[in-house]
C-alpha positions in Angstrom: 58.4 26.9 41.9 59.9 23.4 42.3 56.5 22.1 43.3 54.5 22.9 40.2 57.3 21.7 38.1 57.3 18.4 40.2 53.6 18.2 39.9 53.6 18.6 35.9 56.6 16.1 35.7 54.7 13.5 37.7 51.4 14.3 35.7 53.4 13.6 32.3 55.0 10.5 33.8 51.8 9.1 34.8 50.1 9.8 31.3 53.1 8.2 29.1 52.9 4.9 31.5 49.2 5.1 30.8 49.8 5.2 27.3 52.5 2.7 27.0 50.6 0.1 28.8 47.5 1.0 26.2 50.1 0.3 23.5 51.0 -3.1 24.4 47.3 -4.2 24.5 46.3 -2.4 21.3 46.5 -4.2 18.2 43.9 -2.9 15.8 45.1 -2.4 12.3 43.3 0.3 10.0 44.5 -0.6 6.5 43.7 -3.0 4.2 40.4 -1.0 3.5 38.7 0.0 0.3 36.5 3.2 1.2 33.6 4.1 -1.3 32.1 7.5 -0.5 29.2 9.6 -1.9 28.8 13.1 -0.9 29.3 16.9 -2.0 32.3 19.0 -2.8 33.0 22.7 -3.3 34.3 23.3 -6.4 35.6 27.2 -7.4 36.5 28.7 -10.5 33.5 28.3 -12.6 32.0 30.9 -15.3 32.0 33.9 -13.3 34.2 32.9 -10.5 31.3 31.4 -8.5 31.4 28.5 -6.1 29.3 25.5 -6.1 28.3 22.3 -4.3 28.2 19.6 -6.6 27.8 15.6 -5.9 31.0 13.7 -5.5 32.0 10.1 -5.9 35.2 8.9 -4.0 37.1 5.9 -3.7 40.3 5.1 -1.8 42.1 1.9 -0.4 44.0 2.5 2.9 47.4 0.6 3.7 48.9 0.4 7.0 52.3 2.5 7.1 52.8 3.0 10.6 50.8 2.4 14.1 47.8 4.5 13.8 48.7 5.7 10.4 47.7 4.9 6.8 48.3 6.1 3.3 45.5 5.7 0.6 45.6 6.2 -3.0 42.5 7.8 -3.9 40.3 9.3 -7.1 37.4 11.3 -7.0 34.8 12.3 -9.7 32.9 15.5 -9.8 30.8 16.7 -12.7 29.1 20.2 -13.1 27.1 21.8 -16.1 26.6 25.6 -16.6 24.2 26.9 -19.5 27.1 26.6 -22.1 29.5 24.1 -20.8 30.0 21.0 -19.0 33.1 20.6 -16.8 34.4 17.3 -15.3 37.1 17.2 -12.4 38.8 13.9 -11.4 40.8 14.6 -8.3 43.8 11.9 -8.1 46.6 11.5 -5.2 47.1 10.4 -1.8 45.6 10.6 1.7 47.3 10.1 4.8 45.3 9.5 7.9 46.2 9.4 11.7 43.8 7.4 13.9 43.2 8.6 17.3 41.3 5.8 18.8 43.8 4.7 21.2 44.4 8.1 22.5 40.4 9.0 23.0 40.2 5.4 24.3 37.4 4.8 21.5 35.8 1.0 21.8 36.8 -1.4 18.8 33.4 -0.1 17.0 34.7 3.2 16.4 37.7 4.7 14.6 38.4 8.7 14.5 40.9 10.2 12.5 42.5 13.6 11.0 43.7 13.6 7.7 45.3 15.3 4.5 45.3 15.0 1.1 47.6 16.1 -2.0 47.1 15.4 -5.6 46.4 16.8 -9.1 43.3 17.3 -10.6 42.4 16.4 -14.4 39.8 18.9 -15.7 37.9 18.3 -19.1 35.9 21.1 -20.1 33.4 20.9 -23.1 31.7 23.7 -24.6 28.4 23.6 -26.3 28.2 24.5 -30.0 28.7 27.9 -30.9 30.3 29.0 -27.7 33.9 29.1 -26.8 36.0 30.2 -23.6 35.7 33.8 -22.8 37.8 36.4 -20.4 35.6 35.6 -17.4 36.0 32.0 -17.2 38.5 30.4 -14.6 39.3 26.8 -14.5 40.3 25.5 -11.2 43.9 24.8 -9.9 45.4 21.4 -10.8 46.8 21.1 -7.4 44.5 19.4 -5.0 44.8 20.1 -1.4 42.2 18.8 1.2 42.0 18.2 5.1 39.8 16.0 6.9 38.2 14.9 9.9 36.3 11.7 10.1 34.6 8.7 12.2 34.0 4.9 11.2 31.3 3.0 12.8 32.3 -0.8 12.4 29.1 -2.9 11.7 31.1 -6.0 11.8 34.7 -7.1 11.3 34.4 -6.8 7.5 31.9 -3.4 7.0 31.7 -0.2 8.4 29.9 3.0 7.7 32.3 6.2 7.7 31.6 10.2 7.6 34.5 12.4 6.3 34.1 16.0 6.8 36.8 17.9 4.9 37.5 21.3 3.4 36.7 20.3 -0.3 35.0 16.8 -0.8 33.1 15.5 2.2 31.5 11.8 2.0 29.5 9.6 3.8 30.2 5.8 2.7 31.0 2.2 3.3 34.2 0.4 4.4 35.2 -2.8 3.4 37.7 -4.4 5.7 
């Protein structure tokens, strides 16, 4: 019983020592980055309670908060037109990202992250002449929650391309460092 515990502790000790050695040589910053993304988003609550995939524009600006962690205020724009009405949704909030580059041993050309966004959604609905809201119309929830997995490839020190896959708004875009 003592031998497996000793081997486990030895393995954990070597892993922590290896990560500590990498920490001292690792100085990449992820913040001070303007991200502009275009993509698709799922939007529920339309007429008849259907779910649609819509074009999305997203903008955020990342700030370094701690090592490998950034916060970014964001805004997105989504517009939908049904037969009798047009709806525009603008999610606004903050996105927290944790970068796993160091843990994964990624080169300086790549960033890999997991993130979460929280905010609220401003919704504007315009009805065509002669129509008004009826009992089948359900607007979206004003609370915006989204979880992300993403990667960025650095073309050079000032410019990168990213893919952000998420539970709500997924984008492909350009990062300006």
